[in-house]
SEMILO-646514 format. One record per residue: x, y, z of N, C-alpha, C, O in turn; residue number from 1; residue in one letter. Coordinates in steps of 0.001 Angstrom, whole numbers, plus 500000, padded with zeros to 6 digits. Layout:
N
+--------+--------+--------+--------+--------+--------+--------+--------+--------+--------+--------+--------+-----+----+
!   n.xx !   n.yy !   n.zz !  ca.xx !  ca.yy !  ca.zz !   c.xx !   c.yy !   c.zz !   o.xx !   o.yy !   o.zz !   i ! aa !
+--------+--------+--------+--------+--------+--------+--------+--------+--------+--------+--------+--------+-----+----+
!      X !      Y !      Z !      X !      Y !      Z !      X !      Y !      Z !      X !      Y !      Z ! NUM !  A !
...
+--------+--------+--------+--------+--------+--------+--------+--------+--------+--------+--------+--------+-----+----+
% end
This chain:
113
+--------+--------+--------+--------+--------+--------+--------+--------+--------+--------+--------+--------+-----+----+
!   n.xx !   n.yy !   n.zz !  ca.xx !  ca.yy !  ca.zz !   c.xx !   c.yy !   c.zz !   o.xx !   o.yy !   o.zz !   i ! aa !
+--------+--------+--------+--------+--------+--------+--------+--------+--------+--------+--------+--------+-----+----+
! 500843 ! 498831 ! 500000 ! 500000 ! 500000 ! 500000 ! 500892 ! 501236 ! 500000 ! 501860 ! 501316 ! 500755 !   1 !  M !
! 500557 ! 502186 ! 499155 ! 501311 ! 503433 ! 499094 ! 500809 ! 504389 ! 500158 ! 499611 ! 504660 ! 500234 !   2 !  N !
! 501718 ! 504905 ! 500984 ! 501337 ! 505862 ! 502013 ! 501547 ! 507262 ! 501471 ! 502620 ! 507584 ! 500961 !   3 !  E !
! 500520 ! 508097 ! 501581 ! 500538 ! 509448 ! 501039 ! 500732 ! 510429 ! 502194 ! 500267 ! 510199 ! 503310 !   4 !  I !
! 501431 ! 511533 ! 501899 ! 501654 ! 512548 ! 502920 ! 500341 ! 513017 ! 503527 ! 499297 ! 513000 ! 502875 !   5 !  E !
! 500410 ! 513431 ! 504769 ! 499225 ! 513922 ! 505459 ! 498767 ! 515236 ! 504853 ! 499569 ! 516129 ! 504579 !   6 !  T !
! 497452 ! 515337 ! 504649 ! 496834 ! 516565 ! 504160 ! 495653 ! 516887 ! 505050 ! 495044 ! 515984 ! 505624 !   7 !  A !
! 495319 ! 518164 ! 505173 ! 494147 ! 518512 ! 505983 ! 492893 ! 517856 ! 505408 ! 492747 ! 517741 ! 504191 !   8 !  P !
! 491989 ! 517427 ! 506293 ! 490731 ! 516830 ! 505849 ! 489990 ! 517798 ! 504950 ! 490016 ! 519009 ! 505169 !   9 !  S !
! 489334 ! 517261 ! 503942 ! 488526 ! 518069 ! 503049 ! 489293 ! 518687 ! 501895 ! 488689 ! 519344 ! 501048 !  10 !  G !
! 490606 ! 518499 ! 501835 ! 491393 ! 519027 ! 500723 ! 491728 ! 517896 ! 499759 ! 491882 ! 516745 ! 500168 !  11 !  E !
! 491840 ! 518230 ! 498481 ! 492227 ! 517241 ! 497484 ! 493650 ! 516788 ! 497761 ! 494535 ! 517599 ! 498033 !  12 !  W !
! 493856 ! 515476 ! 497686 ! 495166 ! 514895 ! 497936 ! 495579 ! 514057 ! 496737 ! 494865 ! 513132 ! 496351 !  13 !  Q !
! 496713 ! 514369 ! 496149 ! 497250 ! 513603 ! 495029 ! 497665 ! 512226 ! 495547 ! 498413 ! 512126 ! 496520 !  14 !  D !
! 497174 ! 511146 ! 494887 ! 497454 ! 509812 ! 495390 ! 498130 ! 508875 ! 494390 ! 498775 ! 507907 ! 494794 !  15 !  V !
! 497990 ! 509149 ! 493083 ! 498563 ! 508219 ! 492104 ! 498526 ! 508821 ! 490709 ! 497790 ! 509770 ! 490436 !  16 !  A !
! 499333 ! 508248 ! 489844 ! 499239 ! 508572 ! 488422 ! 498092 ! 507765 ! 487836 ! 497915 ! 506600 ! 488193 !  17 !  A !
! 497319 ! 508354 ! 486955 ! 496188 ! 507660 ! 486337 ! 496649 ! 506389 ! 485632 ! 495937 ! 505385 ! 485643 !  18 !  R !
! 497825 ! 506421 ! 485020 ! 498296 ! 505243 ! 484284 ! 498798 ! 504116 ! 485188 ! 499185 ! 503059 ! 484690 !  19 !  D !
! 498799 ! 504321 ! 486508 ! 499108 ! 503249 ! 487451 ! 497910 ! 502319 ! 487647 ! 498064 ! 501198 ! 488132 !  20 !  Q !
! 496727 ! 502780 ! 487272 ! 495504 ! 502028 ! 487533 ! 495211 ! 501042 ! 486416 ! 495348 ! 501351 ! 485232 !  21 !  L !
! 494802 ! 499844 ! 486824 ! 494484 ! 498760 ! 485903 ! 493114 ! 498211 ! 486325 ! 492882 ! 498016 ! 487518 !  22 !  D !
! 492205 ! 497956 ! 485380 ! 490876 ! 497474 ! 485756 ! 490904 ! 496161 ! 486544 ! 489989 ! 495896 ! 487324 !  23 !  P !
! 491921 ! 495350 ! 486358 ! 491990 ! 494052 ! 487032 ! 492738 ! 494072 ! 488356 ! 492669 ! 493115 ! 489127 !  24 !  D !
! 493453 ! 495160 ! 488621 ! 494286 ! 495221 ! 489823 ! 494113 ! 496562 ! 490528 ! 494779 ! 497535 ! 490173 !  25 !  F !
! 493222 ! 496628 ! 491527 ! 493042 ! 497875 ! 492275 ! 494348 ! 498296 ! 492948 ! 495238 ! 497479 ! 493184 !  26 !  P !
! 494433 ! 499570 ! 493244 ! 495615 ! 500119 ! 493903 ! 495224 ! 500570 ! 495300 ! 494307 ! 501375 ! 495463 !  27 !  L !
! 495916 ! 500054 ! 496307 ! 495674 ! 500470 ! 497684 ! 496603 ! 501609 ! 498055 ! 497811 ! 501536 ! 497825 !  28 !  G !
! 496036 ! 502664 ! 498633 ! 496820 ! 503803 ! 499129 ! 496332 ! 504117 ! 500536 ! 495295 ! 503614 ! 500967 !  29 !  V !
! 497072 ! 504938 ! 501241 ! 496663 ! 505378 ! 502566 ! 496825 ! 506885 ! 502642 ! 497894 ! 507417 ! 502342 !  30 !  E !
! 495761 ! 507573 ! 503044 ! 495782 ! 509027 ! 503184 ! 495313 ! 509372 ! 504594 ! 494222 ! 508977 ! 505003 !  31 !  V !
! 496124 ! 510095 ! 505320 ! 495791 ! 510492 ! 506691 ! 495399 ! 509288 ! 507540 ! 494503 ! 509381 ! 508378 !  32 !  N !
! 496067 ! 508161 ! 507324 ! 495783 ! 506955 ! 508082 ! 494581 ! 506169 ! 507591 ! 494248 ! 505132 ! 508165 !  33 !  G !
! 493922 ! 506641 ! 506542 ! 492733 ! 505985 ! 505993 ! 493127 ! 505136 ! 504784 ! 493536 ! 505683 ! 503760 !  34 !  Q !
! 493010 ! 503794 ! 504885 ! 493274 ! 502945 ! 503718 ! 492160 ! 503116 ! 502680 ! 490974 ! 503033 ! 503000 !  35 !  P !
! 492566 ! 503354 ! 501443 ! 491618 ! 503602 ! 500353 ! 492015 ! 502757 ! 499156 ! 493194 ! 502662 ! 498815 !  36 !  I !
! 491029 ! 502147 ! 498524 ! 491252 ! 501383 ! 497301 ! 490844 ! 502204 ! 496102 ! 489759 ! 502784 ! 496077 !  37 !  G !
! 491714 ! 502255 ! 495103 ! 491419 ! 502949 ! 493842 ! 491097 ! 501905 ! 492787 ! 491838 ! 500939 ! 492603 !  38 !  L !
! 489985 ! 502111 ! 492096 ! 489496 ! 501159 ! 491103 ! 489236 ! 501872 ! 489796 ! 488766 ! 503010 ! 489783 !  39 !  Y !
! 489538 ! 501210 ! 488704 ! 489275 ! 501731 ! 487373 ! 488137 ! 500917 ! 486771 ! 488292 ! 499727 ! 486499 !  40 !  L !
! 486986 ! 501570 ! 486563 ! 485835 ! 500937 ! 485922 ! 485571 ! 501688 ! 484629 ! 485116 ! 502832 ! 484650 !  41 !  L !
! 485853 ! 501048 ! 483507 ! 485772 ! 501758 ! 482235 ! 486801 ! 502866 ! 482252 ! 487987 ! 502611 ! 482463 !  42 !  G !
! 486360 ! 504100 ! 482030 ! 487291 ! 505227 ! 482102 ! 487116 ! 506032 ! 483386 ! 487683 ! 507117 ! 483522 !  43 !  D !
! 486330 ! 505503 ! 484334 ! 486078 ! 506190 ! 485597 ! 486952 ! 505622 ! 486721 ! 487119 ! 504409 ! 486846 !  44 !  Q !
! 487502 ! 506525 ! 487531 ! 488265 ! 506112 ! 488712 ! 487344 ! 506256 ! 489927 ! 486663 ! 507268 ! 490085 !  45 !  V !
! 487335 ! 505241 ! 490770 ! 486535 ! 505249 ! 491990 ! 487455 ! 504999 ! 493183 ! 488463 ! 504300 ! 493075 !  46 !  H !
! 487085 ! 505583 ! 494319 ! 487848 ! 505399 ! 495552 ! 486889 ! 504997 ! 496650 ! 485912 ! 505695 ! 496923 !  47 !  A !
! 487174 ! 503851 ! 497288 ! 486338 ! 503390 ! 498399 ! 487226 ! 503001 ! 499571 ! 488418 ! 502734 ! 499420 !  48 !  I !
! 486613 ! 502980 ! 500726 ! 487262 ! 502494 ! 501943 ! 487864 ! 501120 ! 501629 ! 487191 ! 500273 ! 501042 !  49 !  E !
! 489098 ! 500898 ! 502008 ! 489794 ! 499687 ! 501582 ! 489712 ! 498538 ! 502574 ! 490134 ! 497427 ! 502254 !  50 !  D !
! 489187 ! 498771 ! 503756 ! 489146 ! 497713 ! 504766 ! 487730 ! 497144 ! 504851 ! 486767 ! 497879 ! 505069 !  51 !  V !
! 487616 ! 495837 ! 504677 ! 486320 ! 495173 ! 504772 ! 485799 ! 495301 ! 506202 ! 486524 ! 494991 ! 507147 !  52 !  C !
! 484555 ! 495751 ! 506380 ! 484018 ! 495908 ! 507734 ! 483841 ! 494577 ! 508471 ! 483779 ! 494561 ! 509700 !  53 !  P !
! 483759 ! 493483 ! 507753 ! 483542 ! 492182 ! 508381 ! 484825 ! 491602 ! 508964 ! 484860 ! 491221 ! 510134 !  54 !  H !
! 485881 ! 491535 ! 508150 ! 487080 ! 490821 ! 508594 ! 488352 ! 491652 ! 508536 ! 489442 ! 491141 ! 508794 !  55 !  A !
! 488222 ! 492915 ! 508204 ! 489350 ! 493840 ! 508160 ! 490433 ! 493453 ! 507158 ! 491602 ! 493792 ! 507346 !  56 !  E !
! 490054 ! 492748 ! 506099 ! 490976 ! 492460 ! 505004 ! 490977 ! 493651 ! 504054 ! 490025 ! 494431 ! 504027 !  57 !  A !
! 492042 ! 493789 ! 503278 ! 492102 ! 494859 ! 502290 ! 491301 ! 494465 ! 501057 ! 491618 ! 493489 ! 500377 !  58 !  L !
! 490264 ! 495235 ! 500783 ! 489426 ! 494959 ! 499616 ! 490207 ! 495087 ! 498314 ! 489906 ! 494395 ! 497341 !  59 !  L !
! 491206 ! 495965 ! 498289 ! 491996 ! 496141 ! 497061 ! 492787 ! 494882 ! 496712 ! 493353 ! 494792 ! 495623 !  60 !  S !
! 492831 ! 493917 ! 497618 ! 493482 ! 492641 ! 497326 ! 492463 ! 491570 ! 496943 ! 492807 ! 490402 ! 496765 !  61 !  Q !
! 491203 ! 491988 ! 496818 ! 490131 ! 491056 ! 496486 ! 489929 ! 490913 ! 494988 ! 490641 ! 491514 ! 494183 !  62 !  G !
! 488935 ! 490099 ! 494633 ! 488587 ! 489800 ! 493251 ! 487617 ! 490864 ! 492749 ! 486640 ! 491184 ! 493425 !  63 !  F !
! 487887 ! 491416 ! 491552 ! 487037 ! 492448 ! 490963 ! 486396 ! 491908 ! 489691 ! 487073 ! 491371 ! 488815 !  64 !  V !
! 485059 ! 492062 ! 489607 ! 484348 ! 491656 ! 488397 ! 483035 ! 492429 ! 488305 ! 482304 ! 492558 ! 489287 !  65 !  E !
! 482753 ! 492940 ! 487110 ! 481485 ! 493637 ! 486838 ! 481171 ! 494738 ! 487846 ! 480027 ! 494875 ! 488280 !  66 !  N !
! 482174 ! 495518 ! 488217 ! 481954 ! 496643 ! 489119 ! 481783 ! 496276 ! 490572 ! 481345 ! 497099 ! 491376 !  67 !  G !
! 482130 ! 495029 ! 490926 ! 481994 ! 494556 ! 492300 ! 483345 ! 494032 ! 492777 ! 484058 ! 493358 ! 492034 !  68 !  V !
! 483689 ! 494349 ! 494025 ! 484900 ! 493790 ! 494629 ! 484468 ! 492819 ! 495714 ! 483559 ! 493091 ! 496498 !  69 !  V !
! 485147 ! 491678 ! 495736 ! 484869 ! 490646 ! 496736 ! 486026 ! 490576 ! 497715 ! 487186 ! 490487 ! 497313 !  70 !  E !
! 485708 ! 490615 ! 499004 ! 486713 ! 490514 ! 500056 ! 487486 ! 489203 ! 499895 ! 486887 ! 488148 ! 499686 !  71 !  C !
! 488810 ! 489270 ! 499994 ! 489611 ! 488061 ! 499809 ! 489478 ! 487037 ! 500942 ! 489919 ! 485900 ! 500779 !  72 !  P !
! 488887 ! 487402 ! 502077 ! 488794 ! 486464 ! 503199 ! 487488 ! 485683 ! 503258 ! 487502 ! 484454 ! 503324 !  73 !  L !
! 486360 ! 486390 ! 503235 ! 485096 ! 485703 ! 503485 ! 484015 ! 485962 ! 502446 ! 482862 ! 485594 ! 502667 !  74 !  H !
! 484349 ! 486578 ! 501327 ! 483396 ! 486718 ! 500239 ! 482410 ! 487861 ! 500347 ! 481469 ! 487916 ! 499555 !  75 !  G !
! 482577 ! 488775 ! 501285 ! 481716 ! 489960 ! 501302 ! 481917 ! 490691 ! 499977 ! 483032 ! 490727 ! 499455 !  76 !  A !
! 480856 ! 491270 ! 499432 ! 480943 ! 491950 ! 498145 ! 480415 ! 493369 ! 498265 ! 479450 ! 493636 ! 498982 !  77 !  Q !
! 481075 ! 494280 ! 497539 ! 480719 ! 495694 ! 497587 ! 480705 ! 496270 ! 496174 ! 481585 ! 495983 ! 495362 !  78 !  F !
! 479690 ! 497088 ! 495894 ! 479617 ! 497801 ! 494630 ! 480686 ! 498897 ! 494661 ! 480699 ! 499734 ! 495564 !  79 !  D !
! 481562 ! 498885 ! 493689 ! 482689 ! 499824 ! 493688 ! 482221 ! 501261 ! 493483 ! 482783 ! 502178 ! 494082 !  80 !  I !
! 481214 ! 501476 ! 492657 ! 480761 ! 502839 ! 492360 ! 479997 ! 503479 ! 493518 ! 480021 ! 504699 ! 493679 !  81 !  A !
! 479318 ! 502658 ! 494325 ! 478474 ! 503222 ! 495387 ! 478910 ! 502859 ! 496795 ! 478494 ! 503504 ! 497758 !  82 !  T !
! 479751 ! 501824 ! 496931 ! 480158 ! 501334 ! 498251 ! 479127 ! 500430 ! 498890 ! 479345 ! 499940 ! 499998 !  83 !  G !
! 478004 ! 500193 ! 498221 ! 476918 ! 499392 ! 498795 ! 477355 ! 497957 ! 499040 ! 477961 ! 497322 ! 498177 !  84 !  K !
! 477038 ! 497455 ! 500232 ! 477303 ! 496072 ! 500598 ! 476279 ! 495197 ! 499883 ! 475076 ! 495424 ! 500014 !  85 !  C !
! 476738 ! 494199 ! 499128 ! 475867 ! 493363 ! 498318 ! 475641 ! 491975 ! 498912 ! 474724 ! 491268 ! 498495 !  86 !  L !
! 476463 ! 491581 ! 499874 ! 476331 ! 490285 ! 500526 ! 476333 ! 490545 ! 502029 ! 477234 ! 491196 ! 502557 !  87 !  V !
! 475328 ! 490035 ! 502700 ! 475076 ! 490347 ! 504111 ! 476297 ! 490212 ! 505022 ! 476429 ! 490967 ! 505985 !  88 !  E !
! 477173 ! 489279 ! 504737 ! 478347 ! 489077 ! 505594 ! 479204 ! 490342 ! 505699 ! 479967 ! 490490 ! 506654 !  89 !  I !
! 479086 ! 491257 ! 504726 ! 479868 ! 492496 ! 504741 ! 479486 ! 493458 ! 505843 ! 480252 ! 494374 ! 506145 !  90 !  G !
! 478332 ! 493283 ! 506452 ! 477859 ! 494029 ! 507612 ! 477369 ! 495448 ! 507336 ! 476363 ! 495861 ! 507912 !  91 !  E !
! 478043 ! 496203 ! 506476 ! 477625 ! 497581 ! 506197 ! 478245 ! 498033 ! 504874 ! 479143 ! 497386 ! 504338 !  92 !  R !
! 477749 ! 499148 ! 504368 ! 478341 ! 499741 ! 503171 ! 479723 ! 500296 ! 503529 ! 480008 ! 500568 ! 504695 !  93 !  D !
! 480572 ! 500460 ! 502519 ! 481867 ! 501114 ! 502728 ! 481787 ! 502534 ! 502169 ! 481006 ! 502812 ! 501259 !  94 !  V !
! 482595 ! 503414 ! 502718 ! 482614 ! 504819 ! 502290 ! 483193 ! 504962 ! 500895 ! 484126 ! 504255 ! 500513 !  95 !  R !
! 482623 ! 505888 ! 500148 ! 483175 ! 506304 ! 498857 ! 483794 ! 507685 ! 499052 ! 483340 ! 508466 ! 499888 !  96 !  C !
! 484819 ! 507972 ! 498282 ! 485504 ! 509258 ! 498391 ! 485468 ! 509962 ! 497041 ! 485588 ! 509312 ! 496002 !  97 !  F !
! 485301 ! 511299 ! 497044 ! 485332 ! 512044 ! 495783 ! 486685 ! 511863 ! 495094 ! 487731 ! 511854 ! 495743 !  98 !  P !
! 486645 ! 511720 ! 493771 ! 487851 ! 511498 ! 492965 ! 487861 ! 512493 ! 491819 ! 486814 ! 512827 ! 491264 !  99 !  V !
! 489047 ! 512964 ! 491470 ! 489209 ! 513754 ! 490251 ! 490528 ! 513361 ! 489603 ! 491473 ! 512950 ! 490276 ! 100 !  R !
! 490569 ! 513494 ! 488288 ! 491793 ! 513232 ! 487534 ! 492135 ! 514513 ! 486783 ! 491361 ! 514986 ! 485951 ! 101 !  V !
! 493300 ! 515062 ! 487086 ! 493763 ! 516294 ! 486462 ! 495185 ! 516078 ! 485978 ! 496059 ! 515677 ! 486746 ! 102 !  V !
! 495411 ! 516344 ! 484703 ! 496749 ! 516207 ! 484115 ! 497373 ! 514847 ! 484402 ! 498564 ! 514748 ! 484698 ! 103 !  D !
! 496550 ! 513793 ! 484311 ! 497060 ! 512442 ! 484477 ! 497312 ! 512021 ! 485915 ! 497888 ! 510960 ! 486154 ! 104 !  G !
! 496889 ! 512835 ! 486877 ! 497074 ! 512520 ! 488295 ! 495712 ! 512337 ! 488952 ! 494771 ! 513084 ! 488683 ! 105 !  R !
! 495623 ! 511332 ! 489818 ! 494401 ! 511039 ! 490554 ! 494491 ! 511701 ! 491928 ! 495481 ! 511552 ! 492644 ! 106 !  V !
! 493442 ! 512431 ! 492275 ! 493341 ! 513054 ! 493597 ! 492039 ! 512611 ! 494230 ! 491036 ! 512396 ! 493549 ! 107 !  S !
! 492072 ! 512479 ! 495546 ! 490857 ! 512173 ! 496291 ! 490706 ! 513173 ! 497416 ! 491650 ! 513859 ! 497807 ! 108 !  I !
! 489478 ! 513234 ! 497927 ! 489192 ! 514150 ! 499031 ! 488655 ! 513311 ! 500187 ! 487689 ! 512565 ! 500033 ! 109 !  K !
! 489291 ! 513444 ! 501334 ! 488826 ! 512784 ! 502551 ! 487927 ! 513791 ! 503277 ! 488399 ! 514776 ! 503844 ! 110 !  I !
! 486633 ! 513515 ! 503241 ! 485669 ! 514406 ! 503869 ! 485309 ! 513797 ! 505227 ! 484954 ! 512621 ! 505303 ! 111 !  V !
! 485399 ! 514586 ! 506291 ! 485047 ! 514055 ! 507620 ! 483593 ! 513579 ! 507638 ! 482720 ! 514168 ! 507000 ! 112 !  P !
! 483358 ! 512489 ! 508393 ! 481988 ! 511955 ! 508518 ! 481275 ! 512589 ! 509681 ! 480117 ! 512267 ! 509944 ! 113 !  V !
+--------+--------+--------+--------+--------+--------+--------+--------+--------+--------+--------+--------+-----+----+
% end
């Protein structure tokens, strides 16, 4: 997992080059201590909470298919675009984070809950 410098909450934080992202291999990063998974669906980049609420595995190490990521430990599934939990074992939805791509760089915003 790539650790990113600390930035104030609510500010855009540069996390990766757009060309680092592959539809088959999510990229795990950490911003302000928050593990985040970056996913490429078509030409859209999505960022979701990277820790499965059920077993605390990194979702970015899970299986991705048809816009869904499956936890590598117990099969919890989450919609990448919305964070919605699709299999009850996941316990709850995961957070989504705003994403923008500017000049080939991916930035996300950590908004306080």
